[in-house]
MDTraj code that builds the backbone (N, CA, C; nanometers):
import mdtraj as md
import numpy as np

residues = "MET ALA GLU LYS GLN TYR TYR MET THR LEU GLU GLY LYS ALA ASN VAL GLU ASN GLU LEU ASN GLU LEU LYS SER VAL ARG ARG LYS GLU VAL VAL GLU ASN ILE LYS ILE ALA ARG SER PHE GLY ASP LEU SER GLU ASN ALA GLU TYR ASP SER ALA LYS GLU GLU GLN ALA MET VAL GLU GLY ARG ILE ALA GLN LEU GLU GLU MET LEU ARG ASN VAL ALA ILE ILE SER GLU ASP GLU LYS ASP ILE SER VAL VAL GLY ILE GLY THR THR VAL THR PHE LEU ILE LEU GLU ASP ASN GLU GLU GLU THR TYR THR ILE VAL GLY SER ALA GLU ALA ASP PRO PHE THR GLY LYS ILE SER ASN GLU SER PRO ILE ALA LYS SER LEU PHE GLY HIS SER VAL GLY GLU GLN VAL SER VAL GLN ALA PRO GLY GLY ASP PHE ALA VAL LYS ILE THR SER ILE LYS".split()
xyz = np.array([
    [0.8659, -1.1019, -2.5138],
    [0.8767, -1.0336, -2.3870],
    [1.0182, -1.0515, -2.3314],
    [1.0764, -0.9447, -2.2843],
    [1.2122, -0.9483, -2.2301],
    [1.2142, -1.0191, -2.0945],
    [1.3213, -1.0923, -2.0712],
    [1.3392, -1.1608, -1.9431],
    [1.3661, -1.0579, -1.8339],
    [1.3191, -1.0863, -1.7136],
    [1.3453, -0.9983, -1.6007],
    [1.4920, -1.0098, -1.5609],
    [1.5557, -0.8956, -1.5363],
    [1.6930, -0.8928, -1.4882],
    [1.6921, -0.9044, -1.3359],
    [1.7839, -0.9809, -1.2813],
    [1.7995, -0.9947, -1.1375],
    [1.9317, -0.9294, -1.0997],
    [1.9241, -0.8131, -1.0368],
    [2.0431, -0.7395, -0.9979],
    [2.0988, -0.7970, -0.8690],
    [2.2303, -0.8263, -0.8701],
    [2.2956, -0.8840, -0.7528],
    [2.4390, -0.8350, -0.7451],
    [2.4897, -0.8342, -0.6238],
    [2.6330, -0.8141, -0.6045],
    [2.6996, -0.9494, -0.6289],
    [2.8310, -0.9504, -0.6363],
    [2.9014, -1.0782, -0.6510],
    [2.8738, -1.1692, -0.5315],
    [2.8660, -1.1085, -0.4126],
    [2.8352, -1.1852, -0.2912],
    [2.6953, -1.2451, -0.2993],
    [2.5988, -1.1662, -0.3464],
    [2.4618, -1.2149, -0.3600],
    [2.4516, -1.3289, -0.4592],
    [2.5249, -1.3188, -0.5701],
    [2.5258, -1.4256, -0.6702],
    [2.5850, -1.5524, -0.6103],
    [2.6923, -1.5378, -0.5344],
    [2.7536, -1.6542, -0.4697],
    [2.6564, -1.7198, -0.3723],
    [2.5794, -1.6396, -0.2996],
    [2.4801, -1.6944, -0.2070],
    [2.3729, -1.7732, -0.2810],
    [2.3270, -1.7213, -0.3943],
    [2.2262, -1.7909, -0.4747],
    [2.2840, -1.9221, -0.5281],
    [2.4076, -1.9178, -0.5762],
    [2.4718, -2.0400, -0.6264],
    [2.4870, -2.1437, -0.5159],
    [2.5230, -2.0994, -0.3956],
    [2.5371, -2.1918, -0.2824],
    [2.4030, -2.2542, -0.2452],
    [2.2975, -2.1727, -0.2425],
    [2.1649, -2.2263, -0.2103],
    [2.1218, -2.3272, -0.3152],
    [2.1439, -2.2951, -0.4426],
    [2.1076, -2.3866, -0.5511],
    [2.1837, -2.5184, -0.5382],
    [2.3118, -2.5106, -0.5104],
    [2.3926, -2.6310, -0.4935],
    [2.3411, -2.7154, -0.3769],
    [2.3076, -2.6503, -0.2656],
    [2.2542, -2.7203, -0.1473],
    [2.1228, -2.7909, -0.1813],
    [2.0354, -2.7213, -0.2527],
    [1.9063, -2.7804, -0.2888],
    [1.9233, -2.9004, -0.3813],
    [2.0125, -2.8871, -0.4787],
    [2.0312, -2.9949, -0.5760],
    [2.1063, -3.1146, -0.5182],
    [2.2072, -3.0900, -0.4364],
    [2.2915, -3.2002, -0.3894],
    [2.2458, -3.2617, -0.2574],
    [2.1737, -3.1857, -0.1742],
    [2.1347, -3.2378, -0.0430],
    [1.9827, -3.2512, -0.0295],
    [1.9131, -3.1394, -0.0407],
    [1.7682, -3.1397, -0.0149],
    [1.6912, -3.2322, -0.1089],
    [1.7287, -3.2329, -0.2380],
    [1.6601, -3.3187, -0.3347],
    [1.6678, -3.4647, -0.2904],
    [1.7864, -3.5079, -0.2482],
    [1.8056, -3.6465, -0.2052],
    [1.7245, -3.6768, -0.0797],
    [1.7207, -3.5806, 0.0136],
    [1.6425, -3.5994, 0.1359],
    [1.4942, -3.6153, 0.1042],
    [1.4449, -3.5341, 0.0139],
    [1.3033, -3.5399, -0.0220],
    [1.2700, -3.6726, -0.0897],
    [1.3560, -3.7180, -0.1791],
    [1.3337, -3.8468, -0.2461],
    [1.3307, -3.9588, -0.1417],
    [1.4193, -3.9528, -0.0457],
    [1.4213, -4.0540, 0.0608],
    [1.2928, -4.0481, 0.1437],
    [1.2452, -3.9270, 0.1740],
    [1.1200, -3.9121, 0.2497],
    [1.0016, -3.9705, 0.1721],
    [1.0020, -3.9542, 0.0406],
    [0.8937, -4.0103, -0.0417],
    [0.8993, -4.1630, -0.0374],
    [1.0199, -4.2202, -0.0462],
    [1.0347, -4.3659, -0.0394],
    [0.9818, -4.4197, 0.0930],
    [1.0172, -4.3522, 0.2007],
    [0.9723, -4.3959, 0.3342],
    [0.8204, -4.3867, 0.3430],
    [0.7645, -4.2757, 0.2952],
    [0.6198, -4.2562, 0.3023],
    [0.5456, -4.3594, 0.2177],
    [0.6023, -4.3974, 0.1029],
    [0.5393, -4.4999, 0.0183],
    [0.5308, -4.6341, 0.0903],
    [0.6303, -4.6598, 0.1733],
    [0.6338, -4.7893, 0.2421],
    [0.5215, -4.8028, 0.3454],
    [0.4552, -4.6919, 0.3780],
    [0.3459, -4.6961, 0.4755],
    [0.2170, -4.7500, 0.4166],
    [0.2132, -4.7740, 0.2861],
    [0.0956, -4.8359, 0.2265],
    [0.0102, -4.7418, 0.1443],
    [-0.1202, -4.7582, 0.1530],
    [-0.2203, -4.6888, 0.0728],
    [-0.1880, -4.5394, 0.0576],
    [-0.1546, -4.4998, -0.0653],
    [-0.1155, -4.3613, -0.0910],
    [-0.2340, -4.2652, -0.0871],
    [-0.3556, -4.3151, -0.1051],
    [-0.4723, -4.2269, -0.1082],
    [-0.5024, -4.1656, 0.0287],
    [-0.4582, -4.2312, 0.1355],
    [-0.4825, -4.1793, 0.2701],
    [-0.3515, -4.1650, 0.3479],
    [-0.2449, -4.1360, 0.2771],
    [-0.1124, -4.1322, 0.3370],
    [-0.0664, -3.9857, 0.3500],
    [-0.0823, -3.9291, 0.4683],
    [-0.0466, -3.7882, 0.4917],
    [0.1035, -3.7653, 0.4763],
    [0.1845, -3.8639, 0.5173],
    [0.3291, -3.8491, 0.5042],
    [0.3703, -3.8382, 0.3577],
    [0.3055, -3.9197, 0.2738],
    [0.3349, -3.9175, 0.1302],
    [0.2948, -3.7826, 0.0704],
    [0.1750, -3.7353, 0.1046],
    [0.1281, -3.6057, 0.0538],
    [0.2229, -3.4933, 0.0960],
    [0.2649, -3.4977, 0.2204],
    [0.3562, -3.3961, 0.2723],
    [0.4911, -3.4007, 0.2002],
    [0.5428, -3.5203, 0.1777],
    [0.6711, -3.5352, 0.1090],
    [0.6620, -3.4867, -0.0354],
    [0.5503, -3.5145, -0.1017],
    [0.5313, -3.4679, -0.2398],
    [0.5194, -3.3148, -0.2444],
    [0.4535, -3.2558, -0.1463],
    [0.4444, -3.1093, -0.1390],
    [0.5836, -3.0486, -0.1183],
    [0.6608, -3.1104, -0.0315],
    [0.7975, -3.0628, -0.0071],
    [0.8809, -3.0739, -0.1346],
    [0.8626, -3.1832, -0.2086],
    [0.9346, -3.2001, -0.3338],
    [0.8975, -3.0880, -0.4325],
    [0.7712, -3.0560, -0.4406],
    [0.7266, -2.9490, -0.5310],
    [0.7876, -2.8147, -0.4911],
    [0.7951, -2.7882, -0.3614],
    [0.8539, -2.6623, -0.3152],
    [1.0035, -2.6567, -0.3475],
    [1.0747, -2.7658, -0.3253],
    [1.2182, -2.7701, -0.3535],
    [1.2425, -2.7513, -0.5034],
    [1.1679, -2.8234, -0.5863],
    [1.1852, -2.8125, -0.7317],
    [1.1483, -2.6730, -0.7813],
    [1.0460, -2.6130, -0.7212],
    [1.0079, -2.4768, -0.7572],
    [1.1170, -2.3766, -0.7239],
    [1.1779, -2.3922, -0.6077],
    [1.2859, -2.3017, -0.5668],
    [1.4091, -2.3215, -0.6559],
    [1.4386, -2.4453, -0.6930],
    [1.5504, -2.4719, -0.7840],
    [1.5264, -2.4000, -0.9166],
    [1.4061, -2.4119, -0.9701],
    [1.3737, -2.3460, -1.0973],
    [1.3868, -2.1943, -1.0846],
    [1.3408, -2.1400, -0.9720],
    [1.3486, -1.9957, -0.9478],
    [1.4946, -1.9491, -0.9425],
    [1.5787, -2.0220, -0.8706],
    [1.7197, -1.9846, -0.8585],
    [1.7921, -1.9960, -0.9923],
    [1.7605, -2.1015, -1.0684],
    [1.8224, -2.1164, -1.2009],
    [1.7827, -2.0014, -1.2930],
    [1.6575, -1.9592, -1.2858],
    [1.6096, -1.8442, -1.3644],
    [1.6860, -1.7177, -1.3253],
    [1.7054, -1.6975, -1.1961],
    [1.7792, -1.5802, -1.1488],
    [1.9215, -1.5798, -1.2039],
    [1.9865, -1.6934, -1.1971],
    [2.1256, -1.7011, -1.2426],
    [2.1381, -1.6864, -1.3943],
    [2.0361, -1.7311, -1.4679],
    [2.0376, -1.7128, -1.6132],
    [2.0269, -1.5652, -1.6514],
    [1.9581, -1.4877, -1.5681],
    [1.9308, -1.3482, -1.6008],
    [1.9924, -1.2506, -1.5005],
    [2.1061, -1.2893, -1.4435],
    [2.1700, -1.2056, -1.3427],
    [2.2404, -1.0870, -1.4090],
    [2.2319, -0.9735, -1.3429],
    [2.3075, -0.8542, -1.3818],
    [2.3873, -0.8145, -1.2580],
    [2.5183, -0.8243, -1.2679],
    [2.6053, -0.7973, -1.1528],
    [2.6159, -0.6471, -1.1302],
    [2.5971, -0.6076, -1.0052],
    [2.6154, -0.4681, -0.9657],
    [2.7640, -0.4502, -0.9406],
    [2.8291, -0.3763, -1.0269],
    [2.9736, -0.3578, -1.0188],
    [3.0079, -0.2385, -0.9319],
    [3.1027, -0.2586, -0.8425],
    [3.1506, -0.1503, -0.7563],
    [3.2161, -0.0399, -0.8391],
    [3.2824, -0.0778, -0.9465],
    [3.3568, 0.0181, -1.0285],
    [3.2672, 0.1096, -1.1104],
    [3.1507, 0.0592, -1.1494],
    [3.0643, 0.1344, -1.2399],
    [2.9581, 0.2173, -1.1685],
    [2.9568, 0.2137, -1.0359],
    [2.8542, 0.2866, -0.9608],
    [2.8730, 0.4369, -0.9717],
    [2.7631, 0.5061, -0.9985],
    [2.7615, 0.6522, -1.0000],
    [2.6987, 0.6948, -0.8680],
    [2.7796, 0.7521, -0.7784],
    [2.7256, 0.7893, -0.6478],
    [2.6791, 0.9350, -0.6429],
    [2.6679, 0.9983, -0.7600],
    [2.6142, 1.1343, -0.7609],
    [2.4613, 1.1316, -0.7542],
    [2.4026, 1.0158, -0.7889],
    [2.2568, 0.9994, -0.7805],
    [2.2253, 0.8626, -0.7204],
    [2.1065, 0.8485, -0.6668],
    [2.0622, 0.7214, -0.6083],
    [2.0379, 0.6211, -0.7205],
    [2.0907, 0.5007, -0.7044],
    [2.0706, 0.3930, -0.8011],
    [2.1000, 0.2595, -0.7360],
    [2.0934, 0.1534, -0.8141],
    [2.1218, 0.0197, -0.7620],
    [2.2668, 0.0144, -0.7154],
    [2.2866, -0.0388, -0.5960],
    [2.4195, -0.0528, -0.5396],
    [2.4618, 0.0633, -0.4517],
    [2.3840, 0.1707, -0.4506],
    [2.4209, 0.2841, -0.3656],
    [2.3580, 0.2696, -0.2277],
    [2.4233, 0.3320, -0.1309],
    [2.3685, 0.3399, 0.0042],
    [2.3231, 0.4836, 0.0222],
    [2.1948, 0.4998, 0.0497],
    [2.1369, 0.6337, 0.0591],
    [2.0858, 0.6580, 0.2013],
    [2.1164, 0.7768, 0.2516],
    [2.0645, 0.8198, 0.3810],
    [1.9713, 0.9366, 0.3544],
    [1.8551, 0.9324, 0.4169],
    [1.7585, 1.0396, 0.3982],
    [1.6881, 1.0707, 0.5289],
    [1.6344, 1.1902, 0.5343],
    [1.5625, 1.2385, 0.6512],
    [1.4141, 1.2384, 0.6183],
    [1.3339, 1.1701, 0.6985],
    [1.1889, 1.1741, 0.6796],
    [1.1423, 1.3059, 0.7405],
    [1.0926, 1.3937, 0.6572],
    [1.0631, 1.5300, 0.7002],
    [0.9503, 1.5381, 0.8029],
    [0.8564, 1.4479, 0.7951],
    [0.7405, 1.4486, 0.8848],
    [0.7792, 1.4334, 1.0315],
    [0.8737, 1.3412, 1.0602],
    [0.9107, 1.3160, 1.2000],
    [1.0598, 1.3357, 1.2279],
    [1.1325, 1.3914, 1.1307],
    [1.2740, 1.4223, 1.1456],
    [1.3572, 1.2975, 1.1786],
    [1.3145, 1.1823, 1.1259],
    [1.3838, 1.0554, 1.1488],
    [1.4743, 1.0253, 1.0299],
    [1.5993, 0.9837, 1.0598],
    [1.6937, 0.9526, 0.9530],
    [1.6986, 0.8019, 0.9313],
    [1.7013, 0.7619, 0.8043],
    [1.7104, 0.6202, 0.7695],
    [1.8164, 0.6017, 0.6623],
    [1.8804, 0.4859, 0.6643],
    [1.9833, 0.4536, 0.5663],
    [1.9535, 0.3157, 0.5077],
    [1.9574, 0.3070, 0.3752],
    [1.9343, 0.1805, 0.3065],
    [2.0339, 0.1645, 0.1924],
    [2.0707, 0.0403, 0.1668],
    [2.1469, 0.0067, 0.0471],
    [2.0470, -0.0520, -0.0511],
    [2.0502, -0.0019, -0.1737],
    [1.9548, -0.0483, -0.2746],
    [2.0188, -0.1632, -0.3523],
    [1.9547, -0.2790, -0.3443],
    [2.0051, -0.4012, -0.4071],
    [1.8945, -0.4612, -0.4937],
    [1.9272, -0.5661, -0.5664],
    [1.8260, -0.6373, -0.6435],
    [1.7316, -0.7122, -0.5513],
    [1.6166, -0.7501, -0.6035],
    [1.5149, -0.8161, -0.5212],
    [1.5640, -0.9461, -0.4583],
    [1.6580, -1.0141, -0.5218],
    [1.7092, -1.1406, -0.4682],
    [1.7878, -1.1226, -0.3391],
    [1.8451, -1.0049, -0.3183],
    [1.9278, -0.9798, -0.1995],
    [1.8579, -0.8935, -0.0952],
    [1.7399, -0.8463, -0.1249],
    [1.6717, -0.7530, -0.0350],
    [1.6479, -0.8150, 0.1027],
    [1.6776, -0.7374, 0.2044],
    [1.6537, -0.7767, 0.3432],
    [1.6412, -0.6482, 0.4250],
    [1.5203, -0.5953, 0.4350],
    [1.5007, -0.4674, 0.5041],
    [1.5515, -0.4666, 0.6477],
    [1.5553, -0.5818, 0.7127],
    [1.6009, -0.5885, 0.8514],
    [1.7508, -0.5616, 0.8640],
    [1.8246, -0.5796, 0.7530],
    [1.9671, -0.5491, 0.7542],
    [1.9977, -0.4247, 0.6717],
    [1.8947, -0.3493, 0.6359],
    [1.9150, -0.2233, 0.5656],
    [1.9311, -0.2361, 0.4157],
    [1.8909, -0.3491, 0.3583],
    [1.8990, -0.3691, 0.2138],
    [1.7576, -0.3737, 0.1565],
    [1.7264, -0.2769, 0.0693],
    [1.5928, -0.2746, 0.0092],
    [1.6013, -0.3025, -0.1399],
    [1.4963, -0.3598, -0.1928],
    [1.4897, -0.3961, -0.3336],
    [1.4796, -0.2728, -0.4218],
    [1.5434, -0.2827, -0.5378],
    [1.5317, -0.1764, -0.6367],
    [1.3880, -0.1616, -0.6865],
    [1.3035, -0.2595, -0.6588],
    [1.1635, -0.2569, -0.7003],
    [1.0715, -0.2020, -0.5906],
    [1.1270, -0.1693, -0.4738],
    [1.0464, -0.1188, -0.3627],
    [1.0015, 0.0251, -0.3895],
    [0.8904, 0.0668, -0.3292],
    [0.8423, 0.2041, -0.3490],
    [0.9445, 0.3107, -0.3084],
    [1.0173, 0.2867, -0.1998],
    [1.1172, 0.3850, -0.1556],
    [1.2268, 0.3988, -0.2604],
    [1.2826, 0.2853, -0.3045],
    [1.3909, 0.2889, -0.4032],
    [1.3445, 0.3531, -0.5332],
    [1.2276, 0.3133, -0.5811],
    [1.1758, 0.3712, -0.7058],
    [1.1609, 0.5225, -0.6955],
    [1.1153, 0.5699, -0.5805],
    [1.0964, 0.7136, -0.5620],
    [1.2291, 0.7886, -0.5560],
    [1.3323, 0.7258, -0.4993],
    [1.4613, 0.7922, -0.4808],
    [1.5531, 0.7855, -0.6029],
    [1.5305, 0.6881, -0.6920],
    [1.6173, 0.6704, -0.8092],
    [1.6361, 0.8003, -0.8862],
    [1.7613, 0.8282, -0.9203],
    [1.7934, 0.9429, -1.0042],
    [1.8035, 1.0750, -0.9309],
    [1.7756, 1.0763, -0.8019],
    [1.7830, 1.1995, -0.7237],
    [1.9186, 1.2087, -0.6536],
    [1.9585, 1.3303, -0.6193],
    [2.0901, 1.3506, -0.5586],
    [2.0792, 1.4140, -0.4203],
    [2.1944, 1.4273, -0.3542],
    [2.2019, 1.4823, -0.2189],
    [2.1402, 1.6226, -0.2169],
    [2.0604, 1.6468, -0.1144],
    [1.9968, 1.7770, -0.0959],
    [1.8570, 1.7866, -0.1552],
    [1.8221, 1.6917, -0.2418],
    [1.6896, 1.6958, -0.3041],
    [1.5834, 1.6454, -0.2078],
    [1.4667, 1.7086, -0.2186],
    [1.3498, 1.6644, -0.1429],
    [1.2657, 1.5804, -0.2384],
    [1.2259, 1.4623, -0.1926],
    [1.1561, 1.3663, -0.2780],
    [1.0293, 1.3195, -0.2087],
    [0.9234, 1.3035, -0.2865],
    [0.7995, 1.2463, -0.2341],
    [0.8040, 1.0960, -0.2582],
    [0.7965, 1.0196, -0.1513],
    [0.7980, 0.8736, -0.1605],
    [0.6540, 0.8246, -0.1594],
    [0.6210, 0.7487, -0.2629],
    [0.4857, 0.6952, -0.2735],
    [0.4860, 0.5519, -0.2232],
    [0.4334, 0.5338, -0.1033],
    [0.4333, 0.4027, -0.0388],
    [0.2901, 0.3542, -0.0186],
    [0.2712, 0.2236, -0.0047],
    [0.1368, 0.1695, 0.0163],
    [0.0647, 0.2301, 0.1378],
    [0.1414, 0.2656, 0.2413],
    [0.0820, 0.3230, 0.3619],
    [0.0555, 0.4720, 0.3506],
    [0.0876, 0.5297, 0.2360],
    [0.0666, 0.6727, 0.2154],
    [0.1971, 0.7414, 0.1765],
    [0.1838, 0.8539, 0.1102],
    [0.3005, 0.9285, 0.0641],
    [0.3657, 1.0031, 0.1802],
    [0.4977, 1.0206, 0.1703],
    [0.5698, 1.1007, 0.2693],
    [0.6906, 1.1647, 0.2011],
    [0.7359, 1.2759, 0.2560],
    [0.8468, 1.3504, 0.1967],
    [0.9769, 1.3203, 0.2706],
    [1.0855, 1.3095, 0.1922],
    [1.2175, 1.2862, 0.2492],
    [1.3171, 1.3819, 0.1836],
    [1.4279, 1.4045, 0.2543],
    [1.5368, 1.4830, 0.1997],
    [1.6610, 1.3956, 0.2011],
    [1.7233, 1.3774, 0.0849],
    [1.8426, 1.2928, 0.0728],
    [1.9613, 1.3665, 0.1355],
    [2.0272, 1.3013, 0.2333],
    [2.1394, 1.3641, 0.3020],
    [2.2755, 1.3100, 0.2591],
    [2.2802, 1.1834, 0.2108],
    [2.4072, 1.1314, 0.1599],
    [2.3840, 1.0115, 0.0678],
    [2.4798, 0.9921, -0.0223],
    [2.4801, 0.8771, -0.1132],
    [2.6218, 0.8228, -0.1135],
    [2.6351, 0.6932, -0.0896],
    [2.7678, 0.6289, -0.0895],
    [2.7659, 0.5113, -0.1842],
])
top = md.Topology()
chain = top.add_chain()
for i, resn in enumerate(residues, 1):
    res = top.add_residue(resn, chain, resSeq=i)
    for name in ("N", "CA", "C"):
        top.add_atom(name, md.element.get_by_symbol(name[0]), res)
traj = md.Trajectory(xyz[None], top)
């Protein structure tokens, strides 16, 4: 089975590397210290602090493994190689929702960088999948969990 590719900009990759470094150099040490303190409270079978510290350790180690996996399989979205004649990863697309005449703009990024509140949607999202490969002026049916809706692409940057 092929490894999943994680599409990122250079900035997104740097953010992942910074988070990984923070987790490995700071958070890991804090969690180990919390476990030591919790152990000193005595009986581990009824020690809520110990259980909590071990859960935190599992979450930190899980996130470290996830970030390392992303970096092993990163595919950089290059500014130079972007084709802005059609919607794809790294493009910023503006479209008109035909039902209510509302315009929306999103930049399509890899799932690691997605943040809909700042206008960045994952290449794996229903909107991005529906828009991929289409160009300015095309009307596209977007298949979303809340129901299908039609949009018209007005610009691609």
